[in-house]
N, C-alpha and C positions, 0 to 999 in steps of 0.2 A: 621540508617546510621550515623556514627559519623560526627560531624560538619566539621572536618578537611578534609574530602573528598568532601565537597560541591564545586560546580563550583564557581570559583573566580569572574566570570562575574555576577552570581546571587548575590553573597555576596556584590558586589560593586554596585548593582542596575543597571548595564548596560544592562542586559537581564533578562526578567521575563517570557520567554516563558514556562519555567517549573515552573508553579505557585505553585506546591506542593513540590518543592525540599527541602524546609525547614522542611517538615513533615517526621518523621521516616518512613522507607519503610513499615514496618509491619502495621503501622497505616494507611498508604495509602490503603493497601489492605482491611483492616477492613472497612474503610469508603466507598470504592467502593462497596464492597459486601453489606453493609447496604443499600446504595442507590438503588442498583438493586433489592434487596429483597423487599424494600418498594414499588418500582414502580410496581412490579409484584405480590404484596401481595394478590391480589384477587384470585390467582390461588392456591388453597389449596393443590392440588395434586402434585405440583411442588416440586421435591426433589433436593436440591442444593448439588453439589459436592464441595469439597474444591477448592478455587480459585487457579489458576496456576500462580505462581510467576516467574519472570525472573530477569536478571541482571538489577539493577536500573540505571546503567551507562554503556556506551560502547556497546549499543545494536542497534543503528540506522544504517541501511544499506544504507540510502540515505541522502545526504546533499543537501539542497536547499539554496544556498548562493547568496544573493544579492551582486552585485559587484558595489562598489562606489569608491570614491577617484579619482585618476588619473592613466593614463597608466603607469607612472613611479613609482607610489606608490599606488597600488590597495588595497582596503579594501574588504575582503570577509566575509560577515556575515549578518547583518540586518541593517535597517535604523532606526535611532532615530527619535523622533517626529519632529525635525527640518529639517529632510531630509538628515542629515549626516550619515556616516557609523560607525558601531561598528564592529570591527574585531572579528570574532568567529572561526578562523582557528583551535583553540585548544579546541573547544567545546567538553566536555567529554561525550556527548551523542553518538557521532559517533563511528563507528568501527575504530580500529587502522589503517587499511589501508587507510581509508578516511582522518584521521587526518594527516597521513604521506604524502598523495597526495596533500593536499590543499596548502602548501607552494610551492611545485613544480609547481602547476597550477598558483599561483600568479606570479612566475618568468616567466612562459609562457606568461601571460598577458603583462608583461613588454617587453619580447623579441619580441612578435608579435605586439607591439604597439596597443593593443586593448583598446580603450578609453571607460571607464565605462560610463554608462548612468547616467546623472545627472537628477534626478527626478524633483527637483524644476525648473531647467532651461530648461528641456525637450530637452536636446541634449546629444550626445554621442551614443555609439553602444552596448556595452556589458552590458546586463541587469542582467543575472543570470548565475551561474555555477551550474549544477546539476550533482552530482557524486553519483553513486551507486556501492556498493561493494558486490560481490557474496560470498557465503560460501567458495569457493575455493580461494578467494583473488583477483579475477579478477575485473577490474574496467570498468565502462561505464561513459564517460564524455560527457556532452551536454553543448554547448555554446548557450545561448539564446541571440539572437541579434535583433537589431531594423531593420537592413537591411542586404543585402548580401555584402555590401561594404568590410567588413573585411575578407570574406571567403577565398580569395586568399592568404592573409597573414597567416591565420590559416593553410591552406594546406601547405604552404611553410615551416612553422616552426614545423609541426606535426612530421616529422621524429626525430627531436631533442627532442620533448616531449616524444616520445615513448622510446627513449634511456634513458631519465631521469626517466621515469615512466614505467618500464617494465611490470607492472601489467595491463597497459591499453590495453583493448581488443576491446572496441567499442567506437567510438567517432563520434559525429554528431553536426550539427548546427540546432537549432530551430529558426524560424523567428517569432518574435512577434512585429509587427510594431506599434501597438496602444499604446497610453499613457493611460493606465488604469491598475488597480490592477489584472492583469491576468498573471499567471506564465509563460505560454508558448502559442505559436500559433499552427496553424494547419499544417504548412509546416515543414518538417524535411529533412535535407540534410545529408546523410550518408558520413562520411569521411574515414571509414575503410572498409576493405574487409569483416570483420565479422559484421553481422547485429544484433546478439543477444548475451546477457549475460546469461549464464546458472546458474540458482538458484537451487542448490541441497538441497532440503528439504523433509523430511518424505519419503525418498527413491525415490523421483521423481527428474527428471531433467527438470525444468520448464524454457523454453526459454523466455527471457524478451527482447522485442524490445524497442527502445527509448521512444515511447509514450504509452507504456503499464503500467498499474498500478500493483504494487506488495506491499504486506504488508511491512511496514518499519522496522519491528522487526522480523528478520529471526528466532530466537529461538521460539518466540510465533507463528509464521506462521507454523512452523513444528508441534508444539503442537496442533494447531487448525486442521490441516489436518489429523493428526493421530487420533484425537478424532472423527472427521467427518467420517473417514474410519471405525472406530470400531462401532460407533453408527448406521451407515447405514447398516453395515454388520449384526448386530443383527436383523434388520428388514427383512433380507432375500429377498430383492426385485428382481424382474425380469427386471424392468425398472426404471431408475432414470433420472430426469431432474435436471440440475444445472443452475438455473436462476441467472443472473448477475454473470456469471462465471469468468470474468476477464481472466487471462492467463490459467485458467483451473485447479486451485489447487484442489478444491473439486472433480470435475469431474474425474480427473486423479487419485486422491487418492482412489476413489471407483471403478475405471474401472477394477481393477483386480479381482473383486468379482464375475464375471460371468454375471453381469447385462448389459443390453443395456443402454448406458449413452448418454444423449444429453446435450450439454452446449450451452447456449444462452447469448450473450453479445453484447452491442451496438458498442463497439470499434472494428473496423476491424483489427487494429494493434494487439489487444489482441487475437482476434480469430486466426490470422495468427500464433501468438506465440503458442497458445494452440494446433493447428493442428500439428505444427512441433514437439512439445513435445510428442504428442500422437504417431506420426510416429516413433520417436526415441525409444519410449518404446515398440513399437510393439502392441499397443492396437488397435484391429480392430473392437471392438464393442462400440467405443465411437466416436461421431461426434460433430462438433462445427459449429455454424452458427451465423452470425451477424444479430442482430435484437433486437427489444424491447421485454423485458421479458413478460410484460402483454399482448401485442398483440399476441405473440406466444401462450401463454396459452389460450387466448380467441378463437383463431382460431383452436385449436387442436380438433380432433374428439375423441381421446382416451386418458385419463389421465394416467400417470405413477403410479407406486406403491409408490415411494418416490419422493418428490420435495425438493431440497436444494435451499435456498434463502440466498444471501449475499448482500443485497441492500446497497445503500448509506445511509447517516444519515436520510434522509427523510422517510425511510422505504419502504415497498412494495406498500402502498397506498390502497384505498378502492376497486378499480376495481379488482386487483389481489387477494386481501383478500376475496372478495365476490366469485370469481371463485374458490379459494381453498376451501372455506366453502362448496360449492355445488358440488365439483368435484368428491367426492368419494375417493380422494387420502388418503391412509392409514396413512402415516407418512410425516411430514415436519421437516426438519432440518433447523433451522433459526439461522444464524450467524449475530449478530447485533452489531453495534458500538454506538447505541443510544437506551437505554432501554425505553426512553419516547415514541419514535415512535414504538418500539417493543410492548409496552403495548397497544397502540392504535390498532395496527394490530391484536394482539391477541383477542381484544374485538370484532373485526369484524369476527372472526373465532371461535365461541363458540363450534362448534362440534369437533374442533381440540384442545384438551386440552394439555397444556405443562406438561410433566411428569418428565423431567430431565433438569437441567441447570447447567452451569459452567462458571464462569468468568475467562477470561484469560487476564493478565495484559499486553496488547499490547503496552500501552503508559504510562510507569512509570513516576512519578513526575508531572502528570497532572490529571485532573478529568476524563479523557477518558479511555476507556477499550473496550474489545470485550467480548460479552457474547454469548455462544452457547446454544441453547434450542432445545430439541426434543419434537415435538408435535405428539400426537397419537389420531386417530379418536375415539371418544367415542362410 
């Protein structure tokens, strides 16, 4: 990547969130692949496919903007070490629709007199603006507030915001009253008639509710689900579990294969999204339930043919690993954002040998990635 396209915030030292931005993109991929192969080097049968590259800039479908400054002069971006704001409205990581929306939202903060939360002083109301853009260009905007006090003003000015921002489809308020480094709270107040933003990836229409998780890189999410669909189809399963299923990406990707599919996810919001997506697609052999993935597996009487796991960075842990080891499951598709915990989990499942792996660059300009691994019972 030529130096003249680097982020001017990075060059000036104002933001270092993209710690690898100064490294040429092809070298980023080489370094990530080397890291992953070293961490999983004990598995001699593991065949690596070429890493999947994506656009190094203009890929993030979600902006998480700290709001600081004043109601008359809001700053949307990050906080510096002194607690002041650094404005990142023009962050080049975001999709174009988000970059265009952020100045409009800053004007809305002024118009609605939303006082930004002052972290050092512990006063004010508006903590964050969370903006998600769908592949169709639709937007979801969430206002994270300390209390309900500004909600009436947001409702009053919302029609004007919708005129100024026609792409706005879903808007909500999230209440996060505590003074701690937590992005959002448990309570969500919907402000629009629409409750979900539709993320169209890999031939799927995935409904995203305000508190549901979705991969921040739409291009790589599509690549991930396409590969998951193809790799599972090769195994020819009659039954599949998708544990840690989120809004159902992997489960719905494989649902057309003729297998009975079950998705398990702790977040009830995500499960509601997944069920709506399945109904829209007409998939009658897929079901979703809210619950703990490990508890679900341990309570089951009959294992499926294939288990898909897409856990958080901590991995699946020893209990689920031990269950998979002794379950008789023929194949496991493991999608990991942390190869260190993946390596620990694989060591706990020696009968399930990794035979295929591929790195997908979900997080360019950082040391993070997604790696997809297919395990086969020896």
